[in-house]
N, C-alpha and C positions, 0 to 999 in steps of 0.2 A: 513591428521586425517578425519576420518570418523566420522558422529554424529549419537551416537543411541537413542538418546533421544526422548520421546516422551509426550505429554501432552495425560493426562486421567482426563477430566473432573477436570479441575483446578488444579490436581495435578501431578508435572513432573516427570516421571520414567526415569530412567536409561539406560533403554531399555526396551523393549515390553512385554519382556517373561513375563508370568504369569504361575505358576505351577496351574493346575486347581486342583477344588474341588475335592477330595474324590480319589488325586493320591499322595496327598502330607502332608497327617495327619493336626496336626497343625503346621506345619514347625519345630517343634526346634527338631523332631528326624531325620529332613534330617543336622540338623547342628552340627552332630556329623560325618557328611561326607565330608562335607562343606561349606565356608561361604555364608550362603544363604544371606547377604545381597548384593552380585552379581544380585539377581535379580531387575526385575521390582516392582512384589509386589507378590502376591500368593493367590489363593483364597482357605482359609480353611474348614475342614472339612464339610459337610454339617450339620449344626446343626437345632432341634428342639427344642417348648417347653418346652417339656418332653423326658427323657431317654429314648432310642429306641435302643432294642437287635439286631436287623437286623433279617434280612429273615434265615431259617433252611438251613445249608449246604448239600451240595455241592454249593458254591455259583460265581464259577468261571470254567468257558468251554474256553479251548483254540480254538482258529481260522485260519484258512489260512491269515497271514497280520493282525490280530487284537484277540479281546478275546471278551466274553460274562460274565457279571456283574450281581449280583444280588444280591447286600449287603443288600438294604433296609435300607440305611440311619441309620448303625448302629452308635451312638456317645451318650454321656453323659449328654446332656440336656444341654438349656442354660446357666441357673445358673452355671453349673458347668466348663461351657465353659470364662462363665466371672469369676469365683471365681478362679478356677485352670490352666485353660489351657494359656489365655490370659497371666498370671505372668508368666508361664513359657516361651513362649514365647517372653516377654520383654527384658529377658536375654540373646536374641540370634538377635534377629532382632529388628532391629532400624528406618525401615521405616512403614508408613500406610502398614495396611494389609485389604485385601478385606476379608468380612463376608458373608460368602454363607449361605443363611437361605432357610427352607422347610416346608413345612407347608400340614396340609389334611382337614385345613378349613381357611376361610380368616380371622375369629378372631385369628387362632393361628401364621397365617404369620405376621399379626398386633402386636400381644401381643410379640412375641419372639423380631422382630425389636425394637420394644419398650425399652425393656430391654437391650439389646445392643448397642441402641444409644448414649447412654452417656459414652462408652468406648472411649478413647481417642485414642486407636491403631487403631483403624478401620477407614479405609479411603472410604470406600463405601460397600453397601449391594449390593451382587449378589444375586435377588429371583430367586431362584429353582423354575419353572411352571410345570416341570415335573410330580409333585406329583399328585395322585388320589384326586379328589373333594368328601369327603365321605359325604358332604351333597347335593352332587349334579349329585348321579348316579354313581359314583366311575370315572369317567372319568378323565383325566388327567386337570387340570386346562390349563394348554397349549393348549388344542384342543380347546378352541371357546374364541373368542375374545371377549365376553363378561365375561367369569371368569377373564380371565387376566386382561382386566380391572379394575373389581374390586378387585382383590389383588394389583394391582398398587396406584389405591385413597386410599385404607385402610392405607397401608405400608408410603405412602407420606405425610400421616394426622400425623404419630407419628415420623417422620424421619426428620432428619437435613440437613441427609449426602447425598449424588447422589444416586439414587438406579439404578441397570440395571440388567433388566429381562432376565434370560436365559431360553432359547426357546429349544423348542423339535421340532425334525425334522420330528415326527412323524407325519406330517400332512399334509392337500392336499397344503393349501396356506399359509406357513410359513410368506409371505408378507403382506399378511391381519393380521396374529396375531401381526408382529411388528408394523405395524400401530398402532394396538389399542392399543399397550403398549404406544406409541408415545404419542399417542393423552390423553391418561388418566394421562399423568406427568410422564414418565417415563425418567432418564438420559441419557441412553442408552439400549443396549440390546449384550448380549454375546449365539453365537450360534456357531457351533451346539451342543446340548448334544447327547446323545448316540441314535444310531437307536436301534429299536427292533427286537433282534434276538434268535435264539432256534437252539441246536444241542442236537440229540438223540444218546446214544448208542448202537452201533448193538450189543453189547453180550443181554443187558439186554432188549433191546427194549423200554427204557427210557429215557426221559428228562434228559442229564447230569447233568442242573440246577434244584437244588431240587424246585424252583417257577417257573420250564417248560420254560418262557421264560426270558430273561435280558437284559441290554445294551450292543448292540454291538459297539465298540469302535477301534482306531489304524489305522493303514497304510490305510488299506481298504476305510476307510469311506475319505480318504482327498476331490478328487474330489467333495464329495457330499459337504463339506463343505466349499470349495472353491466356488460352483455354488451359493448356499444359501447366503453365504456372498457378493457375490457380486449382488443378485438380491435383498435383503435387504437395503446395503448401500444406491443401487441407490433409495432406495423406501421413506427414512428416513431421518431427519436432526439430528438425535442424534448418535453419537458414537459406531461404533459394534466394539466389543470385536470378535476376530475369532479364532474357533478351533476344533478341529476334525481331527484327526490323523495326527498330525503337530508331524514331528518326526525331522527335519534338520533346519538348517540356510538358506538354498535354499524354503524349504516348509513358514518359517516365511515371506520371501521376497513375495512370491506367494498371500498370503491368504492375504498379506497387500496391493499389488497390485488390489486385487480383491474388496478391502475398510475397512479391519481391521486397526484400530487405535492400538488396543494391541492384543497380542497373547496368548491363552492358549495351554499350553501343558497337555497333561491327559497321556495316555495309555503311553505313551516312556518312564515317571520315572519308572513305574512298570516295563518294562524292563531293563531300564541301570538308577538305583536313581542319575547318575552324567549328565541324560539327557538333565536337563534345562541349566545347568553348560558349559557343554559342547556347545549346542547349541548359549548361549551367547557369550564365546571365539572365536566362529566359524565365528559369524557375522559380524565383519570388513571385514574380508578375502572374503568373498562370496560380502557384501557390493563393495570392490575397484573390484572384480572381473566384477560386473556388472554396475560399473562407477556410482554409488548410493553415493552420497555424506552424505545426511542426510534422514536418514529413514520418518519423519515427510513429507517429502516432496513426499513421492509414494503412498500415502495413498488414494487408490480409485486411482491410474493411471495407469489402466486396459485398455487399447483404446478399 
């Protein structure tokens, strides 16, 4: 028998598989297809203080081995998430869930997390710092050591649960950003978020996505994710959740060897809604193939 369990900041997961935010809704939608309690946990749809309609359409562009999306954090707002979405989830999911939080100012991050903090279902906060800082010239919070530090400290002041900073790969030095998060009190980091991409329609000579550019995800970015997870895990002492193009049990093993404690699966869910279930079911076979008795023992095991 192989052991697929891992410990993520004090909570034991049956396996390391975590559907990534924005690809799994609020979970109960997928429960109509299979029992989502087979998951380690999942990160629910990015939530902001106020409701957001999101970006104009079209929002999706297909690419070779991936896709570009520019959804724009469409969500019902934190109060509806607490009052409507989480009660629906509680009927079908009996594990702790990860709350993905976004904001456009430090105060918005703080207040959204404060309101969610008392929700018993939430086990961790995943703080998405890829949002533009409206009070800081529009640059993403995640591109500045100072900005990620401010967000980390602000959220830590109002939460009693572990916080995991979700980092953007669209930076010169992701290690310095990760270390700034750790120094400011982050309990973990997750990476990578999407790369920045663009497609042009040859007939109209206009961008395919209405917002011109969007987040590029899918199989094509997996080598970038492995490299960044490896770099960051060697530089910080806090756990790393690895993600970016993961679509198979073999990918899970590889990114864990690079240093990931748990593994996010994103775009694969949009291609195959059973992707996470299938990866979980296949993990024991792949572990036996590579003579792996326990997943927790291979974290950071790249020689």
